N, C-alpha and C positions, 0 to 999 in steps of 0.2 A: 558198728563204728569201725573205721579203718584201723585204729590202734589195736583193736581186739584180734586182728589178723596176724600181728607180728609178736611172736612169742620169744621170750629170752631163752636161748639155748646154752650160752656160755658166758661166763663173767670172769675177769681177772684184772690184774693191775700191771701195766707195763713198768718194768723195773721197780715194781712194788709201790709205785707212785700214782701213775695215771690209770684211772678207771677205764677199762676196756669192756664193752658189752656186745655180744653178737646176738642179732635177732633173726628169726626165720619166718618167712611168710607161709602160713598154713595153706594159703591158696595156691602158691606156685613153686615154693622151694627157694625163692629169692633170699639171699643173705645179706644182712646190713650190719656192718661192724662199726661201732662208734667208740672213739677215744675222746674223752672229755678233758679238754685243756682250756687254760685261760688265754686271753689275747684276742685281737680283732680278726685275725686270719682264720678262715675255715678251709681246709684242705680236703680234696676228694679224689679217690682213685676208683675207677670201676674196672674190675678184673674179670677176664674170661680165660679159663684153662683152654689152650689151643694146641692141638696135636696135629702134626703133619708128617707125611712120609715122603714128600717130594721136594725138589729144589726149586720149584716154580714160585716160591714166596707167597703162598696163599694168605697166611696170617698177616704178612706185611702189606700186601696189596689191599686187603680188606681194611686194615687199619687207616689206609689213606682214603679210601672211597667212602667211608661212613661220614667224612666231613663234607661231603659234597651235596648235602641236603637229605631231608627225610620226607615221608609222605605227608606228615603234618606241617612241615616247614619246607616246602619244596623249592629252595633256591640255594645256589652255591654260596658258600661263605656266610650263610645265615646263622650257623651255630656260633661262630666267633663274634659276629656282630651282636647277636643276642647275649653272649656272655659278657661282653663289655657293659651292656645295659644292666646286667646283674652284678656289676662291680667286680667282675673277674679280674685277676691279676695276670697279665701276659696271655690272655685268651686261653684257649684249650690246647692240650698237647697229648701225645700218645707215644707208646713204644712197644716194640715187638721183641720178646725174649724167647728163648728156646722152647719154653713150655707154657707161656702165657702172654696175653696181650693186655696192656693196661692203658686207660684213658684217664687223664688228669685235668683237674681245674682247681683254682684257688680263688676264693672271693674275700673281700674285706667285709666281714660281717655275716651272720647266719641268714639274714633275710634273703640276700642275693642267692645264696646256695639253695635255699628252700624253693625259690622261684625257678632256678636254672636246672637243677638236677633231673627233673622229669623231661625237660627239653633235650638234655644231653642223652639220656637213656632212649628217648624216642629215635634219635639219629643212629644209635647203635642197634636197636632193635628192628627199626623199620627204615633203613636206608634206601635211597632211590636206586643205586647200582645201574646207572644207565650206560649204553654203549658209548655215548660221547665222553662221559666222564672216565670210563675205563681207558679210552684211548689217550686222553691228555694226562691223566693222573698216573697211569700205570705204564702203558706201552703203546707206540704207534710207529708207523713208518711214513716218513714225510713223502710228498710226491717225487722228491728228488732221490728217493732211496736211502734215507738215512734213518737210523734207529734213534728214537726219542721216547720221552715220557718221564714223569717225576720219579717214579720208583726205579725205573731203568737208569736214570742219571744218578740216583743215590747209590746204587749197587755197583756202578762202574768203578767207584773208588775202591771197593772191597775185592773186586774180582782178581786182580793180579798182584796185590800188595803181598809182600813176602810174609808178613806176620799173619795175614788171613789165610794164606795158603798153608802154612804150618798149622795154625789152629784147626782148619777143616780136616787136615790129615790126621791130627791127634784124635779128633772125635770119631773119624771113620775107623781108626784102629781100636779104640775103646768100645765102641758100640756097634759092631758089624751086624748084630741081630736086632738092633733097636734103631731103626732109621729116624724115628722121631727125635732122637737126641743127637744125631750127627748130621742131619740135612741143614741147609742154609735157610733158616726161616725168613730171611730178608729177600732171598731169591738169587739164583745164579743167572748170568745173562742169557745163556743159551736156553735154559728152561723158561725164563720169562718170555723169551721170543717164540719158542716152539710149543710150550706145553701150557702155560698159563692161559686162561680165557675167562671171559665174563661169566660163562656158565659155571665153570668150576669155582669161582669166587662165589657166586650165588648159592651153590650147594654147600660150600664150606660155611657160609654164614648161617644157612638153615640148620646145619648140623651143631654149631657151637654157640651161636649168638642167641641164646634164649635165657629165660629167667632162672631155670634150674642150674644153669652153669655160670650164673653171674652173681658176683659179690660187689657190694658198694661199701667202700671204706670211707670213713669220715673222721676228721680230727679237728676239733675246735669247740667253741662254746655253742653247743647245738641242743636244742630242745628236741628230744626223739619224738614226741607226740606231734609237734608241728611238722617235722620232717617226714613222718609217716603219711601225713595228709597229701603232700606233694608226690611222694613215691607211690602212692596208691592209685594216682592217675595212670601210672604204668602198670602197676601190678594187677589192677582190677580190669584193664582193658582186654575185651575178648580176643582182639587180634594178637595179643602178646601171650596167649596161653601157651605154656611150654608143652613139649612132646609128652605123651603119657609114659613112654619108656626112655630112659636116658642112663647110659653107662658113663660114670665119671671118667674123663681122659686120664690115661696112665694108671687107672686103678688095677688093670690087669697085667701091667707091664712087669716083666721079670728080666733083670740085667744080670747075665752070667759073668763069671770072672774073665779077666783080660787073658786072651789066648797067646798073645805075643810075648816074646822074651826079649829082654833089653839087649841081648847079644846081636839081635837083627833089628837095628834102628832103620826107620824110614828116612830116606833122603829126598827132599823136594827142592825145587828151585824157583826163584822169583826174579822178575826183570829188574835191572838196575843199571845206572849209567857207568858203574865200574864194579869190579869184584871187591866188595866191601865187607865189613863185619856182617855176620849172619845171626841166625836165631836158632835156639834150641828149646824144645818143650818136652817135659816128661810128665806123663799122666798115670794116675793110680785110681783104683776103685776102692771105696771104704764100705761102711755099714749102711744100714737103712737110715733115711732121712728122719725117722721117727725116734732114733736113738739120740735124744738131745744131749745127754752127758758126753758121749763119744764125740759128737759133732763139735761141742764147745771145747772139749780137750784138744782136738785137732787144730782148731782155731788158735789156741794157746800155743801149741807146738809150732804152728806157722810163724808166729811172732818170734818164738824162741830160736828158730833156725835161720830167719831171714832179716829180722828187724834189729837195727843198732850195730855198732861195730863188734859187740861181743857175740852176735849170732854167728855160728859156725860157717854157714854158707856165705855170709856177708864178708866175714874175716878172711876166709881161705879161698874165695873165688873172686870176690869183688875188690877187696882191699889188699890183696896180696901185691907184693912188689911187681910181679909179672901177672897181671889179672887175667882170669879166664873169661870174664864178661864185664859188661858195664853196669848191669844191674841183675838182681834175682828177685823174683816175686812169687809168692805162693798164693794160688787162687782156689776157691772152693765153690763148686756148683752143687746146690742142694737138689738133687734128683731123687728118684726112688732109691738109688744108692748114691751116696755122696761122691763126686769126682773131685780129686785133689790133684792139682797140676802145678808144676814149677816152671816158670818162664825165665829163660835166660836171654837177654838182649845185649847187643853190642859185643858178640862173641868174635874174636880175631879169627881170620880164615884158618890159620894153622892150628887153632885150638877147637874147632868145631866138632872134630871127632873124638876129642878128649873130655868133653863136658860130662857126659854120662858116667864115665869111669871115675872121674873126679868127684862127682856128685855122690855116688854110692860109697866111695872110700870115706868121705866126710860123714855121711850118714852112719855107716858101720862104726866109725871110730868115736862118734859123739853122741850116740843115742842108747848106749848100754847102761845098765843101772849103776856101774861104777863110773861113768863119765858124765851122765846128765847132772846138771846143776839145779838141785831141788829149790835152793833159795831163790835163784833167778827165776825159776818157773813161778814161784809164789809172788815175786815182785810184779811179774807181768800180769797175773790174775788180779791182784789188787789195783793195779793201774787200769785194767779193763773195767773193773767195777766203777772206779771214779769216772772214767771217760763216758760210761753208760749214763751216769747221773748228769754229766756235762751236756750230753745230747739232749736232755729234757729242756735245755735252754737255748739250743741251737738248731737242731734237726729232728724234732721229735716225730713229726708227721712222716717224713720218709723212712725213718727207722721203724716205726710202728707198722707202716704199710708193707715193708719188706717182710716182717715176721708174720704178718697176716697172710700174705701170699704164700709163704712157706707151709703154713698151716692148711690154707685152702687147697693147695695142690696135692699135698702128700700126706695129710693126716689119714689114719685108717678109717676114721669116722669124724664127721663134722659136729659131733656131740661128745667127743673124747676131752672131758675136762682136764684130766691129768696131763695130756699132751699139750693142750692149749695153754696151760699154766707154765709148762716148762718152756714153751716157745716165747710167750709174752713176757715172762719174768725170769730171765737167766740168772738173776743174782743168787738164788738159793743153790742152783748148779755150780756157780762159780765159787761160792762159799765152800760147797762140799768138795770141790776140786782142790781147794786149799789144804785139805787134810789128807789128800791122797799121797801114798808113799812113792818113793822113786820107782819101785817095780811097776806100779801102775802105768807111768808114763813110758818106760822101757817096752812094755808089752804092747802098747799102742803103736809105737814106732815099728816094732818087729812085725806086728800084724799088717801095717799099712805099706811099709816100703819093701815090697817083694820084687823079685826079679821078673815076674810076669807084669809087665808095664808097657806103656806105649812111649817110645822115644822117637822123636822127629827132629831131624836136622834140616834147617832151612839155609840154603846157600844162595847168595846173590849172583846172578848170571848176566853179564853185560850183553851177550849175544842173544839171550832169550827175547829181549825187547824187539830186536830187528826181525826175528822169526815171527813173533806174534803180530807185529805190524804187517808183515807180508801176508800172513794168513787172513787178517782182518780186511786188507785191501782187496784180496781175492773174493772173500765172502760178500763185501759190499758191492763189488762189481757185479757178481752173479745176482744179487738182490736187485740192483738197479735194472738189470736186463730182463728180470722175471717178475716185475711188480705185480703183474696180473695173477700170479699164483698167491699173492699175499693180500688180496683185496680186502679181506676182513680187518686187516691191521692198518691199511693206508689211511692217513687223515687228510681228506681233501679240504680244499680251501672253504667250501661252504660248510663243512663240519666244524672247522675252526671257528667260524663266525657263529654257528648255532650253539656251540659250546660256551660262548661268551654271554649268551642271553639268559638271564634267570627265567625259571618257569613262571614265577610270580611276576606281575607287572611291578613297575616302580612304585605305583600308588599302593598296591597291596603289600609290598615289602615294607613300605614306610609305616603302614597302619600295624603291621605285625611288630615291627621294632618298637613303635611307641607304646603298644599295648604292654610290652614287657619291660618297660623302662623304669627302673628303680634307681638310677644312678643319682647320687647326691654328693657333690664335691665335699661338702662339710663333713659328711660321715666317713669319708675316706681318710681324712687327716687324723690319723690316729697315732701320731708320734708320741712316745711316752714323755709326759711332762716331767717325769722324775729325772730324766737324763739332762743334766746341765753341765756345761764345761766351766770350770773356774780354776784359777791358780790355788794351789794349797795354801791355806791360811793357818795361822798359829792355833786357832781354837778347834781345829780338827781333832786334836788329842782329846778334847772333851767328849767327842762322839765315838771315838774308837779306843781300844786298848792302849794304855799309855806306853806299852813296850814298842808299839808300832812306830810312834814318833815320825809320821809322814811329813810332818812340817819341817823336818831337818834334812830332807833330801837335798843334795848339793847340786841339783839341776832343776830346771823348770819342769814341773809336773801338772798334769791335767787330770782330775778325777771325774770319771763318767759314772755317776751314781745310779746303780741299777740294783734290782732285787735279785742277788745272785749268791751262790754259795761258793763261788770261785773268784779268784783275782786273775784277770788276763791283762798282761803288761805288754805294751808295744814301746820299745826304745827306738827313736828316730834320730839317726846322726846325719848331718848334712856335710857330704864329702865333696862339695864343688871346688874346694881349695886344695884338695889332695892331689898331687901331681899325677899325671897320666901314667908315668912309668911305674907307679904303684897301683893305680886303680885297675890296670890291666890284669891284675892277679885276683880281682874280686870273685870271680867264678871258682877259682881254686880255693880261695880263703874261706868262702862260705861253706864249701863241702868239708873242709878241714876242721871246722869248729866243732862238729858233732862226732868226729871220727878219729880224734887224736888223743894221746896221753895228756895228762895235766897234773898240775900241782894242786892238791886238795888237802886243806888243813895242814899245810907245811910238809906233806909227803907227796912224792911223785908216784902216781898211779898209772897203770897201763891203759890202753885205750879201752880194753874190755872191762877193767875195774871201774873206769869213769862211766862207761855206758851202763853197767849194772847199777851203779849208784844213781845214775840219772833216771833209770827206769823206776827205781824205788821212790824217788822223791819229786819228780816232775812229771806232770800229766801230758803236756804238749809242748812242742817247741817249733820254731822255723826261723830262718834268717834268709834274707834276699835283698835284692836291690828294688827300690821304689816302694810305693804303697798302692795296692789295687792296681798294678801295672801302670802307674803313673809316676811322674817325677823321679826318674831312675838314678839321679845323682844322690838320692837318699839311700842310706843303708839301714835296714830295720832288723831288730831281734825281737821275737815274740816268744813269751814264756806263759805257761798256765798252770795254776796250782790251786788247791783248796784255799779258802780264805783264811783258815786257821793255821796255815803254814806259811804265812807271809814272810817269816824269817828267812825262808830258803831263797827269796827273790835275790837279794844282794849276793848271797853265796854263790848262786849258779850263774848270775850275771858276771861275776868276777872270774869264776872258773872258765866260763865259755870265751869271754872277751879278752882276759888278761893272762890266764894261767895255762892255756893250752900250749903244748910243746910242739913245734913243727919239726918233724923228722924227715930226712931226706927220702927214705924209702916209702914213708907214708905219703909225701907229696908226690912222688913218682907214680905211686898207685892211683892217686887222685887225677892226675893229668892224663894218664893213660885212659882212664874211664871217660873222662870228658871228651877226649879225642874219639873214642869208640862210640859214644853216644851220638855223635854227629851222623852216624850212618843211617839210623832210623829217621832222623830229621830230614835227611836228604831224599828219603823215599816218600816224604809227605808233601804233597803238592801245595797245600795251604800254607805250611810252615815256609816253604821256599818262596812262595808269593810275598809272604810277610817280610822275609828277609830282604827281598828286592826292595819293597817299599820303604823299609827302615834305611837302607842304603841310599835311596834317592832323596829321602826326606830329611836326613840328619847328617851333620858333619861327622867325620871319622872319629872325632874325640868324644862324641855322645855315647852314653852308655848303652843305648839300644843297638849300636853297631858291634859292640864287643861284649854283649851280654847274651849272645847266641852261640851255641856249640858249633854250628856250621861255620860262622864267621871266624871263630877263633881256633878251628880245628888244626890248621897248619901251626899256629903258635903253640898249641898244646903239644903237638907231636914234636916240635923242635925242643920244647921244654923238656919233654920225657927224654930225649937224646942227651940233654945237658945233665939231667939228674941220674943217668944210669951209673955213673961212678962218682965216688966222693972226691970231687975236684974242686979247686977254688971257684970255678964257674958255678958248680952246684951250690956251694956255700953262699955264693952271691944271691942265688934265688932265695934261699932260706933267710938270708938278711933282709931281702926286699919285703918278704912276707911279715917278718917282725917289725920292720919299719912301717908297713901299712897298718899293722895293728896299733902302733903308737899313734899314727896319724888319726886313726879312727877314735881312739880313747880321748884325744884331745880336740875332736871336731865338735862343733855346736850340737848339743843334744837336748831333746825334749823326751819326756816319757808320758804315755797315756795309760792310766790305770782304769780298767773296766771292772767295777767291783761295788759291793755295798761297804762303804767305809766303816760302818758300824759293826760289821762282821769280822773285820780284819783283826787277826791275833797272831801272836808270835811266841815262841817258846823261850826267846831271849831278846834281850833289848836291841832295837834297830835304831841307830842314830847315824850321825855324819860319819863316825869312824867306819861303819859298815860299808861306806861307799868311797874309802880313801883312794881306791885304785882309780876313781874318776875325779881326782884332785882338780878343782876348778882353777887352781893357779896355772895349770898347764893348758887350759882351754883357750881357744882363739877368740872366744866371745864370752862375755859375762854369763854366768849360769842363770842369771835372772831373765835373760833375753828369750822371748817366746818366738820360736821358729814358725814360719809360715811359708807355704809354697809361693815362689814368685813366678807366676806364669809368664809375664811379660819378658822377664829376664831369661827364662828357659827357652822361650821361643826365639828371642833375638840371639842368644848365644849359640844355639845348636840346630835350629831349623834351616832347611834349605828349600826354597820354593821355586827354583829354576826348572822350567818345564823339561821333563825327560820321560823316557819310556824304555822298559827292558823286559825281555822274555827269556825264560829258561825252560829247557826240556826236562820233564820228570817222567820216566817211562815206567815207574813202578805202579802207576794208577792210570786208569782210562779216563779219568775226569780231569777237567781244566778249572783253573782258579784265576779270578780277575779282581784287581783292586785299582781304583782311580780316585785321586785325592787333590783337593785344592785348598789353598789358604782361605780361611773363613773367619774373619776378625769379628768377634762379638763377645760380650761380657755375660756372665751368668746372671739370669734373671732380667736381662735387658729386653726391650721390645723385639730385637732381632733374634734373640735367643728363643724366646717364646715362639715366634713365627717359624723358625727353623726346626724346633722340636715338633711343632704341629704338623708341618707340611712334609717333613721327612717321614713322619709316622703315617701320614695320609697316603703317601706314595709306596711305602714298604709293608703296611699292615696286610693282614689276610684279606683278600678280596680288594686290596688296593691296586693301583695302577701297575706297579712292578709285579706283583703276585699274579695278576691276570695275564699280563703280556709275556712274562718270562717263565715263571712256574707253570702258569696255566696252559702255555704251548709246549711245555716239556723241554724247554732249552736248558733249564738249570734247577737245581734243588732249591736254591735260595737266591734272592735278590733283595738287597737292603741298602739304605742310606744311613749312615751314621754321623752324628754331630758331636764334636768334642770341644766344649769351651776351654778345657784344660790345654789341649793341643792346638786350638785355633784351627780346626780342620773340619772338612766334610769329606766323607769317603763313601764311594759306591763299592759294594762287595758283591760279586757274583760267585756263588759257591757251588761246587760240584757240577759244573757245566758239562752237559752232554754235547752241547752245540755252542761253543764259546762265542764265535763271531755273531750268530743269530742272537744270542743272549744279550750281548752288548748293544747291537744295532736296535734290537726291540726296546731295551731300556732307554736309550737315548731318544728314540722316536717318540715313545710313549710319554715321557716326562716332558720333553720339549713341547709336545702337542698340548699338554695340559696348560702350560704357561703361555704358549703362543695363542691359544684359542680360548683361554679362560674356561676350560672345561672342568667345572667344579660340581661334585655331587654333594649336595647338602647333607644327606643322610650319612655318607661316608665321613664327611667332615665331623659330624657329631660323634661318630664312632672313633674317629681318630682322637678327638678331645678325651673321650673316656679312656682310650687306650693309653694316652700320654699320662693322665693323672694316675691310673692304675699302675703303670710301669714305674712311676716315680715312688709311689707309696709301697710297691712291692719289695723294694730294697730294704724296707724297715719292718719285715714280717716277724723276725725272731729277736729275742733278747741280744744275742751275740751280733747278729748282722746290723742291728740298730746302733749298738754301742760302737762297732767298728766303723760304721759310716759317720757316726758323730765325730769320732776322732779324725777321720779323713776330712770332713768338712770343716773341722776346727782349724786344721792346718791349711785349708784353702781360704780361711778367713770368712766362712759361711756359718751363719747360725741357724738353728732349727727353724726359726721364723722365716729365713730366706727360703727353705725348702717348702714350707707351707705356702708362702707367698707365691712361689712358682706354680703350684697346683691351681691356685686362684686365678692367676694371670692367664693360664692356659684355658681354663674354664671360661673366662670372661672374654677371651679374644675375639675380636671381630673377624668374621670369615674373610671378608674382602680386603680389609686393611692388613691382615697377616699374610694373605696371599701376595699382596703387592710387595710387602717387605721381604718375603722369602724369595721372590722371583729372581732378582738379580744374582743372589747367592747360588741358587740352584741351577740357573742357566750357565753360570760360570764353570760348574763342574764338568760340562761337556764342551768346553772351549780348550782346544788343544794347546793354545798359546799360554794357558795357565796351569794345566794339569800335570800331575805325576801318574804314571801308569805302570803297573806291574802285573805280569802274566806268568803263570806256570801251567805247562801244558804237555801232553805226550808228543813225542817227535813226529807223529803222523798228523798233528794239527798245526805244526810249526808254519808250514808254507802258507796255509790258510790265514794264519794270524799276520804273517808278514805282508801278505797281499792286501789286507784291510788297513794294517798300520805300516806303511812303507818305510817310515822312519824309525821304527822300533829296533833297538839293538839287541842281538842275540848274545846272551852271556853264559858263562859256565860257572860252576861252584867256585873255581879258583878266582874268578873276578869278584866274588863276594867276600872272599877271605881276606883278612887283615891282621897284620902283626904289629901292634902298637909299639912304638919305640920307647 
C-alpha cells in the first residue's frame, strides 16, 4: 500500500495549536509536511534547497522554465490551465530565495489539491527545458540586435537600482568565502547574456530537482492517506528515482567571521536623476540557525531597537528634529549563521558618512545592562505571543511554511525532534525569554554588535546614468554589428512562431483538460455564513458581557460575527467636507498619531511612555486614507486587541485621535522624513508611472494627488523650513493640525467590529461616557446614519477623462512601465461587469492572448487588463518592459485582432471562467481577510449574496453574448481619443517612445509636484 511507504518522522504543534506532521518516503527520501487546519482553502508549497555560486541566475531561470510544460503534459501553460480545473486560486506561482526555490498553489478544497499536486510535481521533476522556451522565457537577442526575454526583463529592474547595488555589496562583504550567499540568484544581466545556457540549466535541474531534495508543505483540512495516493504517482515512478548519493545543500558550509572593520565602509553609487537622499546598510553575523533561543531573542531586540517611537534607533535617527534617515529597518536572514542587517533609507546626502558612527553610538549607549529597559522587552515578548496567535486567524499557511523552510534548510538532521519543536512552536521559547535577566540581553547585544561588520554607503549619482547609457549604446551597437557571433541566442521569426505552437494538438489539449476537470462553482462558494452585517441592537448585551454595552456606542457600528479570540475594529471617517487647506496635512497627521506625546488618564506622557504603554496593551494598529486603496476621502483607524480586553478600545481610540499633542519639533521631524522618503519613490519606475496616471485621472483636489510623497515633496520641504524656528508661521501649522483633528472627530463615522460578540469582555464598564470625546452633538450628520461609499459622486467630483499622455524618465532602472486607462461605466454584478471580468481575464491569464504575445516574446514581465467598478475604469498595465514599444504594439495588435476577427478559444474561455470564480473566492480565504472584505463590501452597499451571485453569473455567462458585450469597452481602451497614457522609462528609451507616441508630453518630477493652498 502507498501509505505504508510514508512514515512519520516528526510531530509538533505550530504555536502549540496547529498539528504539524512530517512524513518521509522510505522509497525516495521525499518529505511531506502537513499542517491540519480548518477552512475551505488548502495551501501547498513545494521546496527545493538550491545552491549556486554564479550570477547567471540558474535557480531563477529554472523556476521560470518548469512552467513551460512537462513530459507527461507537454504544452505551454498547461500547468496553470490544469490548476484552474482543480479549483486553484490564482493559478500557480513561484519564488527564488537566496537558498531555496519554492512553488506554490492554493485550492478551494482538498479534492482539487489531491488531483493537482502530482501534476505540479511532474512539471518540477520532468520539465521539457526546450531551446525555444529558454530563448523566450529566459534570454534571447532579436534579429534587430536587442536583448530580451522574460527573466532578462525582470532583472533589468534590479540591475542598477541603488538599493539593489547596496544590498549586493553588503552580501559580498559579509560572505567573501561563501559565494552561494552573495551571488544574485535572480541573475545579473551580463552573466545571463554570457554565462547562462540551457545546458547549464539542465545540469542544475539534474543536481537539485529530485525527491531527496524535495519537501511538500501542505496546510488545510487534508486526509493524509488520500494525499499519499496521489503523491505516490510521483514517488513510485521509476523516472523519478533520486540519485543514490546526495549531499544536502549547505550542509558543509562554514561561514567565517566578517573580516571587514566598520572604520573602512564600502561606498557605491547608483544612477539617479538628481543627487538625492541615499541608502546605508550595516550587516552583522550571529550564531548558528539552530540556536532557536538566540535567534528569537535577536528578533525581540530588533523590535526593541527599531519599532515604535520609544525604540532608540527610531527616536534618535528617524524622529530627531534633524533626522539622520527617513526609516530604519532590521532584517534577519536565517542561514547557517544568522545574518542581521540594519537598513537606513532616505538618508540626506550630508549625513551619509555619519550614519554608522551615529548607529554605534546609540547602540553602545542603549544596550548595556544599566540602560536596557527590561519591562519594555517583556511587553514586546508578550505582544509577539499574542500576534502569533492572531496569525492563526489570518496567515497561518505562510507562517508555517516559512518555519518549515527554516528547518528543511538548516536543521542538522531532519529527524531532530527537539529542533523541530523549537522552530514550529516558539511559544515556550518566548515564555522562557520573559524570565531572562537584563544581563542576558546585554550580553547578546555585546556579542552581536561588533566592529567587524559590513558598512555600505549608497550614493545617488546623476552622472552615472549618462555613463551607463553610453556604455550600453556602445555594447548594443557592437552586438548588432556582430550578430553572427551570437547565433545561439538570436530568436528568428520562425522560432517565434514555433514557440507559440503547443506540442499537443488542440484536440489532445482539450481532452487532457477535461480529464482533470473537477471545477464546481457551487463548491467554491464557501463564504462563511456566520458573517453577517447588522446594526447593533439592544439585545446584544444578552449575548455579551454586560460591561461591554455595545448597544450604547454613540455612532453607527456594524458587527461582523466571526469565531475569533480577538476584536479588530475599523473606524471610518468621511472627510469629504473637510477643507482642502486642512486635508493637505493628512500624511503628516497620520504619521504623528503613533509617534507623539499624549494625555493618558489625565497625565501628559512622553512619546516614549505612550509607545511603551501601547506595546503593552494593543496588538496592532494602522491609520491611513481610504479602504483597501479605494475611496481616499475616507480616513480609517484600525486597532486590534484580545476580545477580553475590549475596554481598551475606547481608551486608545481617544488617546490616538483626541489626546495626542502636536509639538513643533516632532512635526518638523515627520515632514523632513516624508520629504526624504520621496527619494526612493523617485527611483521606482512603477511608482512614478502610477503618479503620472493619478495626475492625469484626478483633479488636483483629489486625495490620490496629494497622498503621494513625490507629489508633496516640495510642500513637505517648504513646511520643514517653516517649522525650523518657533515662529507665528510655525504655530499656524500646529493650529492647522489641531483643527484637522477637530474636523475628523466631528466627521461622519462608522465603526466595523470584527469579532465574536459573545467573547467580548471588559475589566470595567463601557458605555456612552467612554466615548464622550466623540460627542454626537458635534457631528455633521446624525450618529444613526450608516455611511456608504458613493461611487457616482466620487467619479463625478474627482475624475478627469480628458485624453492625455505623459512620459517621465527614470534612470535608476533599466525597465520601463506603461499604463493606459479609459472610462468604463458599469455597475457591480451587471451583465457588462460580468463580461468585462471574463474577457479581461481571458486576455490576461497565463497562456492568454497578452501572456503569449507580450511575455511569451520577452517584451515585458507582465501584461494585464484591470477592471474597476469602483473607479469606473479599465487599465492596461505593462510591467517591467525590456522593449516597451514592442510590448504596447503587440498588446494592441493582439487584443484588437481577437475582437476584429472573433478569435475565441473555447478552452481558454472555460479556463478564464474558472480563473474569475477562483479569483473572486480567493479573497475570502482566511477569517481576517473575509471579515475585512465583508466590511468593505458593506460600505459599498454589497451583501454576501451579491458576491456569490457574481460567481454564478460568471459561470453561467454565454461565451458569445459576453464577448459582444465586452467588445466595445475593450476596443475603446486602444482609442487615443479616449485614453489616458502614462509611461516611465530610462532616458535611452525616451526618443523611441516619443517616436511612437508623437503627442506625448515629457515631464519631470517638478511637474508632478503640487502644493495645496
